[in-house]
C-alpha positions in Angstrom: 84.7 83.1 114.9 84.6 84.8 118.4 82.3 87.6 119.2 85.3 90.0 119.4 86.3 89.1 115.9 82.7 89.5 114.7 82.5 93.0 116.3 85.9 94.0 114.8 84.8 92.9 111.3 81.6 94.8 111.6 83.4 97.9 112.7 85.8 97.6 109.7 82.9 97.2 107.4 81.3 100.3 108.8 84.1 102.6 107.4 83.2 102.2 103.6 79.5 102.4 104.5 80.0 105.8 106.2 82.1 107.0 103.3 79.3 106.0 100.9 76.8 107.8 103.1 78.9 111.0 103.0 79.2 110.8 99.2 75.5 110.3 98.8 74.7 113.2 101.1 77.0 115.4 99.1 75.7 114.3 95.7 72.0 114.5 96.4 72.3 118.2 97.1 74.5 118.8 94.1 71.7 117.3 91.9 69.3 120.0 93.0 68.1 122.1 90.0 68.5 125.3 92.1 71.9 127.1 91.9 73.2 127.6 95.5 74.7 130.9 94.4 71.3 132.2 93.2 69.7 131.0 96.5 72.3 132.9 98.6 71.7 136.0 96.6 67.9 135.8 96.8 67.7 135.0 100.5 69.9 138.1 101.2 67.5 140.2 99.1 70.0 141.1 96.4 69.4 141.5 92.7 70.8 138.7 90.7 73.2 139.4 87.8 75.6 137.1 85.9 78.6 138.9 87.4 77.3 138.6 91.0 76.4 135.0 90.5 79.9 134.2 89.2 81.4 136.1 92.1 79.3 134.2 94.7 80.0 130.9 93.0 83.7 131.6 93.3 83.4 132.6 96.9 81.5 129.4 97.7 84.0 127.2 95.7 81.4 126.1 93.2 83.7 126.8 90.3 86.1 124.0 91.4 85.9 120.4 90.2 83.3 118.1 91.8 85.8 115.7 93.4 87.8 118.5 94.9 84.7 120.1 96.4 83.6 116.7 97.9 87.0 116.0 99.5 87.1 119.5 101.0 83.5 119.2 102.3 84.3 115.7 103.7 87.5 116.9 105.5 85.6 119.8 107.0 82.7 117.5 108.0 85.0 115.1 109.8 86.3 118.1 111.8 82.7 119.2 112.7 82.4 122.0 110.1 79.2 121.4 108.1 79.2 124.8 106.4 77.2 127.9 106.9 73.5 128.6 106.5 72.4 130.6 103.5 69.8 132.5 105.4 72.0 134.2 108.1 75.5 132.8 107.6 75.6 131.0 111.0 77.5 127.7 111.2 75.2 124.7 110.5 76.9 122.6 113.2 76.1 125.2 115.9 72.4 125.5 114.8 72.1 121.7 114.8 73.6 121.3 118.2 71.1 123.8 119.5 68.2 121.8 118.0 69.6 118.4 118.8 68.8 118.2 122.6 65.0 118.9 122.2 64.8 116.3 119.5 66.7 113.7 121.5 64.5 114.5 124.6 61.3 114.1 122.6 62.6 110.8 120.9 63.8 109.4 124.3 60.4 110.0 125.9 58.6 108.5 122.9 60.9 105.5 123.0 60.2 104.8 126.7 56.5 105.2 126.0 56.8 102.9 122.9 58.7 100.2 124.7 56.5 100.2 127.8 53.2 100.1 125.9 54.4 97.6 123.2 55.8 95.1 125.8 52.7 95.4 128.0 50.3 94.9 125.0 52.3 91.9 123.8 52.3 90.3 127.2 48.6 90.8 127.6 48.0 89.4 124.2 50.0 86.3 124.9 48.5 85.7 128.3 44.9 86.1 127.0 45.5 84.7 123.5 42.2 84.4 121.6 40.1 86.0 124.4 38.5 89.4 124.6 41.5 91.3 126.0 43.7 90.0 123.2 41.0 90.8 120.6 40.5 94.3 122.0 44.2 95.1 122.0 44.5 93.7 118.4 41.7 96.1 117.4 43.4 99.0 119.0 46.7 98.1 117.4 45.1 98.0 114.0 43.5 101.4 114.7 46.8 102.8 115.8 48.5 101.6 112.6 45.8 103.1 110.4 45.7 106.6 111.8 48.3 108.9 110.3 50.6 110.6 112.8 49.7 114.1 111.9 46.0 113.4 112.2 46.5 111.7 115.6 48.5 114.8 116.7 45.7 117.1 115.7 43.1 115.0 117.4 45.2 115.0 120.6 45.5 118.8 120.5 41.8 119.2 120.0 40.9 116.8 122.8 43.5 117.5 125.6 44.6 121.0 124.8 41.5 122.7 123.3 38.5 120.8 124.6 39.7 119.7 128.0 42.4 122.4 128.5 44.7 120.0 130.3 47.9 120.2 128.3 49.7 123.0 126.3 49.2 123.1 122.6 52.9 123.4 121.7 56.4 124.7 122.5 58.9 123.5 125.0 57.6 125.0 128.2 57.9 122.2 130.7 57.3 118.5 131.4 53.6 118.7 130.4 54.5 120.0 126.9 56.3 116.6 126.2 53.2 114.5 126.6 51.2 115.3 123.4 54.2 115.3 121.0 55.7 112.2 122.5 52.3 110.4 122.2 51.9 111.5 118.6 55.4 110.3 117.8 55.2 107.0 119.6 51.6 106.0 118.5 52.5 104.3 115.1 55.5 102.5 116.6 53.5 101.2 119.6 51.0 99.6 117.2 53.7 98.2 114.9 56.0 96.7 117.6 53.2 95.5 119.8 51.9 93.5 116.9 55.3 92.2 115.9 56.3 91.2 119.5 52.9 89.6 120.2 53.0 87.4 117.0 56.6 86.4 117.8 55.7 85.4 121.3 52.7 83.4 120.2 54.9 81.4 117.8 57.6 80.9 120.5 54.9 79.7 122.8 54.4 76.6 120.6 58.0 75.5 120.9 59.0 72.3 122.7 61.2 74.0 125.3 58.1 75.9 126.5 56.2 72.6 126.9 59.3 71.1 128.7 59.5 74.1 131.1 55.8 73.7 132.0 56.3 70.0 132.5 59.1 70.7 134.9 56.8 72.7 137.0 58.2 76.2 136.2 56.0 79.1 137.3 53.9 80.9 134.8 56.1 84.0 135.2 59.3 82.1 134.6 57.8 80.4 131.4 56.7 83.8 130.2 60.2 85.3 130.7 61.6 82.4 128.6 59.1 83.1 125.9 59.8 86.8 125.9 63.6 86.4 125.8 63.5 83.9 122.9 61.1 86.1 121.0 63.4 89.1 121.0 65.6 87.7 118.2 63.0 88.3 115.5 61.9 91.7 116.9 65.3 93.0 118.1 66.3 94.4 114.7 62.9 96.2 114.4 63.0 97.5 117.9 66.6 98.5 117.5 65.9 100.6 114.5 63.2 102.5 116.3 65.6 105.2 117.9 66.8 106.5 114.5 63.2 106.2 113.2 61.9 108.2 116.1 64.6 110.9 115.7 64.0 111.1 111.9 60.2 111.1 112.4 60.1 113.9 114.9 59.6 116.5 112.1 55.8 115.7 112.1 55.4 116.2 115.8 57.8 119.1 115.9 55.9 121.0 113.1 52.5 120.3 114.7 53.5 121.3 118.3 56.1 124.0 117.4 58.9 122.0 118.9 62.3 123.6 118.5 64.1 120.5 117.2 66.0 119.1 114.2 62.9 118.2 112.2 61.5 121.7 112.4 64.9 123.1 111.5 65.1 120.9 108.4 61.6 121.7 107.3 62.4 125.4 107.6 65.6 124.8 105.6 63.6 123.0 102.9 61.3 126.0 102.4 64.2 128.4 102.4 66.3 126.1 100.1 69.0 126.2 102.7 71.1 123.4 101.2 73.9 123.1 103.9 71.3 122.4 106.6 69.5 119.8 104.5 72.7 118.2 103.6 73.8 118.0 107.3 70.4 116.6 108.3 70.5 113.9 105.7 74.1 113.0 106.7 73.2 112.9 110.4 70.1 110.7 109.9 72.0 108.2 107.6 74.9 107.9 110.0 72.5 107.4 112.9 70.7 104.6 111.1 74.0 102.9 110.2 75.3 103.1 113.8 72.0 101.8 115.3 72.0 98.9 112.8 75.5 98.0 113.8 74.6 98.1 117.5 71.6 95.9 117.0 73.6 93.4 115.1 76.1 93.2 117.9 73.3 92.9 120.5 71.6 90.2 118.5 74.9 88.2 118.4 75.2 88.7 122.2 71.6 87.7 123.0 71.2 84.7 120.8 73.5 81.7 121.7 73.3 80.4 118.2 74.7 83.6 116.8 77.4 83.6 119.4 78.5 80.1 118.4 78.5 80.9 114.7 79.9 84.4 115.2 77.9 85.7 112.2 74.4 86.9 111.9 
């Protein structure tokens, strides 16, 4: 099976997965014990009555059969219409598009920070395996994995914003306002992927091709590059899933640092029981995970010669 055939089969298999994601996103909101009609009435400060509830349910199409409502919602979602907010009646898609760039900016900065620190820590750990730099980094990695993200964010605010007065405490006011939320978001992933990549490189270091490369007189840097490339296969999936994890995990940093992004929008919608926003957020995150997983599978098939030969993962 060629790589083109493999990619085509994966793309064809993505269609039913996306359909299942949309169905799950629609069903999970329908299972909520709260009546959307009552929520709309209450957030608009109106007095509930059976007649008003029935009228609002009819306007929202809640009196129609379940399958009809799902197909209508799916057709609108494909066209970019994710409904309207219960709080102010604004289109959900427009509100999410406003909140998406700050979230992507925060996730991108955190991803760059995560990759740089993880790779650097893994390389130092492999070069100084068993010595004090490796032991120190392993201790820091363990500490980073143990500290909850919200607690790390509060500590960073206390140290750099309150005590040292070097960085702003929150908001999107400039490049400096990115530092604390990006560090808070990236810290758990730095620890996880540094440990994962370091262990994979240590195992690869024991392979025969590394011994052969050293025997051929290859430089230490060239040998290290071979070890690094051949260690990516076991960590590529984990690293590849970090972008959607970063985007989905921004709500912690966004709430702590008052960041105007998707996570904070979703948290506000949860408190207000704004179901269309929650539904759109769940759908967006699930689709993002599915697409990133597909991209990582294709990248793994391109990177690893064995997967290219077999054409399957």
